[in-house]
N, C-alpha and C positions, 0 to 999 in steps of 0.2 A: 430390480432385484425384488425377490420375495422375501417375506419375514423372516425367515430362516437366515438367508444370507445377510440381512442386515445385522441380525443378531450376532452372527459370527464376526463381521466386520466391526461392528461397535464394540463387542468383547475385545478384541485386539486393541482397538483404540483406548479403551478404559484401561487396560493394562499398561499402556505407553503414557496415558496420562499422569500415573504415580512418578513418573521421571521427569516431568515437567519442571521448569523454575519456578520455586515457589516465592512468597513474600519473604520468607525465613532466609532463603538462597540469596536473595536480594540484599538483604541485610549483612550476610556475611561476605558478599562481594563488596559490600561499600565498607565493610570494615578492614579490607585489605589493605595493606601499605601502598602497593603500586599496581601497575598492569599485570607485572609477573606472577604476583602472589595471585590475582584475579583469575590469570589464565591457568595456573596451577590447579586452583581450586576447580576450575570448570574441567579440566582435564579429568580430575579424580571422579567427576561425575559423569564421565563418558564422553566428554565433547571432544570433537576433534577426530583425527584418522586413527587413533589408538598409538600411534608413534612416540608421543610425549613431545612434539612438536608445539613450540611457544610462539606459532606465527597466528597472530590474532585474526587477520583476514583470511587465512585459509582454513582456519578453526570454524568461523561462521559460515563460511561458503559451504564447508563440509557438513555442517549442521541444516543448511538449507536444501542439501542434496539429500540428507537422511529423511528428512521430512516427505520428499515426494517419492523416494523409495518406498516407504511404508504406504502410502496412497496407492501407488502402482500394484502393490503386492495384495492390497485388501480390497480395493475397490473395483468391483465388475465394470461399472460404467464411468470410465475417466473423463467423458464429456461434461459431466456435471461440474467439473472442476475449471473447465476453460477459462470462464469468467474471472478467476482469480489469478490468473497469468495475464490478463489482458494489459495491465501497466506494464509488463515487461516487454509486451507484444509491440505495443506502440511505442515504447521506450526506442525498443531497436529500428523503428521507422524512422523516427526524430534522428536518431544517430547516424543511420545511413544516408539520410537525405543531406544532413550536413557535411557528411565525409564526403559525398560525391560532389555536392555543389561548390564545396570550399577548396576540394582537391588535395585534401590535409588528412593524413592517415592519423589515427589516434588507436592505440592499444588498449586492450581490456575495456573498451566501451559496451559491448553487446551481452546480451544474455542468451544463452544456449539452450535453457531449461523452459520453453515456450513453444508455441506452435510452428513459428517460423525463427529459427536461430540467425545469430547475427550474419553468418556469411551468405546463407540464403537471402536474407533482407537485402544485403548489400548488392547482389546481383540482380535482385528483381528492380532496384531502383536505377542501378546502372544502365539497365536495358530498358528502363522505362515500362516494365512489364507490369503496371499496376493492376491490371484486370486479374492477375493471380492472386490477389490479395482477398481476404473473406469479406463478405458483406459490403458495407459501406467505406470499407479501409480505403480500397482503391481510390474511390474520389477524393477522399482526405490527403492520400498521399500524393496524388497529382497536383492538387491545389497547392499543398506545403512546398513541393518542390519547385513548382513555378514561382512561387512567393518569393521563395529563397533565392532561385536563380535571377530574377528580374529586380528584386528590391534589396537584396542582401539584409534583410530584416528577419534575424534569427528570432526575435522574440515574438513576432507573427506568426512565423512557422512554427513556434512550440505551440502557441494558442490554437491554431487550426488541427494540430495533431491531438493535443491535450483534449480538447472539446470532443472531438472524433472518438477519443477513448472513453470518455464519460458517457456519451450517447450509446456507444456499444456496450458498456457496462449496465446502463439503465435498461437498454433495449432487451439483453438477455435476462435481467432480473422481472421484466414483465412477462417474460415467456417461459420462465421457469416452474416448474410444477413443486417445488421445493420451497417452503416457506423461508429457510435461512438463506437461500440465494436472492430472493425478494427483498429480503430486509437488508442483506449486505449490500445490494446494489443501490437501495434507497439512502442508505447511512452513507455510502461511499460518496454517492453524487453530490448528496446535501452538504456533507461536510467539506467536499472540495469547494463547491459553491460559495461556501462561507469564508473559507481559506482565500478564496480567489477576491471576496469583497474587503476582507481584512486587508490584504496585500496591496490591491489597488487603492485603496485610499490613503495608504501610507505612501505610496508614490504618484499620487493625484492621476491615476488613470481615468479617461473620460468614461462616460456612460455608455456609449457605443461598444468601447471596449471591453467593458465588462459584460455586456448582454452577449457580445460575441464568444466571450471565454465561458460562460456560465451554462450549464447544461439544465433545461428543466426538469422537474421533479415533483411528486406528489406533496412532499413535506415543507418545500421551501417555493416561496414565489420570486423567481429570479428577477422578475421587472421591480418589485417592491425592495427587494435585496440590493439591487443595484442602486436604485435611488437612494437609499439610506446611506449606502457607501460614499455616494455622492454628497451627503450630508455630513459625513463625519463619523469618528468612531462611536460617540455618543448614540448616534442615529442607528448604527449597526445593531448596537445594544439594545436599544428601544425596540428594534424589530426582531431580535431574537427573542424577547421577553416573551412574545406573543405567539411563539411556536413551539415546538416539542423540543427544541435545541436550546430553552432557556436558561439551563446551566452554563452554556456556553458564553452567555454574556457576562456571568460572573468571572469566569476564567479570563476573558478579554480583561476586564478591569485590573487582574491580578498581574499578568505579564504575558507578552508573546509566547513564552515557553508554558506557560500554564496553559494556554489556550490549545496549543499543539499537543499537550500532555491530554487535555480533556477530550480532543477529537479522537485519539486512539482508545482512549478509556471507554468512550461511549460504544466504539465497536465492540469492546469485551463485553459490555452490559449486554448487546443486542445477540450474542453468542451465548452468553452464559447459561441460559435456560436448556441448552442442549446437552447439560451434562445428565438432565434426568429424561433423555429421549433414547430409547433403545431399538426402535424400528424405523429407522429412515437414514439417509445420508447426512444429517444434520450434525451429529456428533463428529464425522469424518472432516468435515467442512469446518466445524469449530475447531477441532484440533490443528488444522493446517494454518487458520488465523491465529490461534493460540501461540504456536511455534514462531509464526512471524512476527508475533508482538513480543515473545522474550528474546528473541534473537535482536530485535531492534532495541530492546532495553539494554542488553549486555552490551551491544556496540556502545551505546551512549555512555555507561560507566566504563568501560575500556577506554574511550575517546578521553573521557574526563580525567581518569587516572593517569593517563599517559601526559596529558597536558597541565596535570597538578592543578586541576580546578578545585576549589573549595567544595567540600562535601554538600553545602547547602544549593550550590550551583547544581550541581548533579542530581541531586534529590528533587530539584524542581522540574526536572525534565523525565524522571522514572515514571514508566508507565504501571496501571495495575497489573497483575497477574491473573491468568485464567483459572488456577487453582489457587 
């Protein structure tokens, strides 16, 4: 895109940013007595399909669709956004492999808003047409398929596909011309590695397991992180203190929920400078990530209200907003 096209696209996004969920909106949602009041508030803000439906799942799904409808409308080069859909793409691969190998049909487990929608992915796996998959995905698919078929180890299947997804995200970041994509890839992979370390420590996973699951990146040394996880939670905190993710060490001390929240807040910090950028794809990518973040946060609040969780428990999980 030339500068003029960027200016037009960013101007559209700037106008839409005014309707993003703010911290004030989050407080108003928290003040609602129950899920129904929350849904009513969101409906009044324009969320959902405009029919007044109080179906929470349908409302959140519709908001995800709206985000990509906007991007489809304003972005001349949609390939820049491919990396953002990799998690859904690789989820479809995992779901298809498990459905084929276990011969158990599950409803509503696939995403259709990615490069290979559910039915197509299922067909690829059923016919073992792994060469149709992009990049190195085919190799990972075949390995995961054969592993699950012969060992029935669903967790190992997940590790193979999840690792392939992280590698694909990082590779896309390394090749990207846009800084925000490089930063997104770096943060996504590093945070995933840290989460793997934390979960592996809690479940007493082996060093070999962690090294297989973690994806190398610049800001985290996976060998040192895995060794730290093998040494205990305190060792993980000590390692993080020497990295750019030092704040995550404090979050770990607070609680698992605080750590998960810190991970998402870290991504918001990564993209927030795009508010001041008017001549690149950065603000468009930031808008997508901001929308994903607010939808996740709204889902957390709705779930908490539905299950009558204490406000303190819900607040511990609430993410920072982009605006």
